[in-house]
Residue, then its C-alpha position, 0 to 999 in steps of 0.5 A: x252942276x254943268x261941266x266946264x266948257x271946252x278950254x281954248x286949247x281944246x277948242x283949237x285942237x278941235x278946230x285943227x282936227x276938223x281941218x285935218x278931217x275935212x282937207x286930208x282924211x276925206x280924200x275926195x275933198x282933197x281931190x277936189x282941192x277944198x281948203x277951209x278958209x273959215x269954220x266958225x259958227x256963222x262963217x263956214x267957207x272953203x275955197x278951191x282952185x280951177x284945175x283941168x281935172x275939174x272941167x266938165x266941158x272941155x270947149x268952155x273950161x267950166x266946172x263939171x256939175x258933179x264937182x259943184x254938187x260934191x262941193x256943196x254937199x261937203x260944205x253942208x256937212x262941214x257947216x253941221x260939223x261946226x254946229x255940232x261942235x258948238x252944240x256940245x261945248x263941254x265935250x272934248x275933241x274925240x267926243x265931238x269927232x265921234x258924233x261925226x261918224x254918224x253923219x250921212x247925206x239923205x237929201x241934196x238939191x242943187x240949183x245951177x244958176x250960171x256956168x262954173x267959170x273962174x280961176x278959183x271958187x268960194x263955197x259957203x254954208x250955214x245950218x238952217x236947222x240942227x235937230x237931234x237926228x236930222x240937220x238941214x243946210x243952205x249952201x252957195x258957190x261963187x267964183x273969184x269975181x263974186x258971181x253966184x254959180x250955184x246954191x244948194x239945200x241938203x238934209x243930213x242924218x246927224x244922230 
């Protein structure tokens, strides 16, 4: 006999808790200004505004490469969190959140395609594989005009 899947109220609680974790409790994400626009299976995206604190080249006002890398890494983790929640539909919010405690980046590759210019940016990610111990993701960062700035691929310890 299978346990009952998460109720709509419990799913909403999980989603709100995930937003709180990503936007507020991970203080570095807060410093980057990351805001979740959508975090459901198949559509994981966040936005952030260009600010002087994120500039890497003062003469051109473009994003620092470390900001790009950090955003892509954070998005890969978010995509796996969403995937883990989907994989365990019978667990409550606390049980799913406990699973996130084991997550850690073990490999990250970033391809810088264009200068990081724009008023704001949209980052997306999707799991390419979610195993019992390792999860892999593909990530993208575009500016406010839809120009692709960078792509990434990462592996994370998930269990």
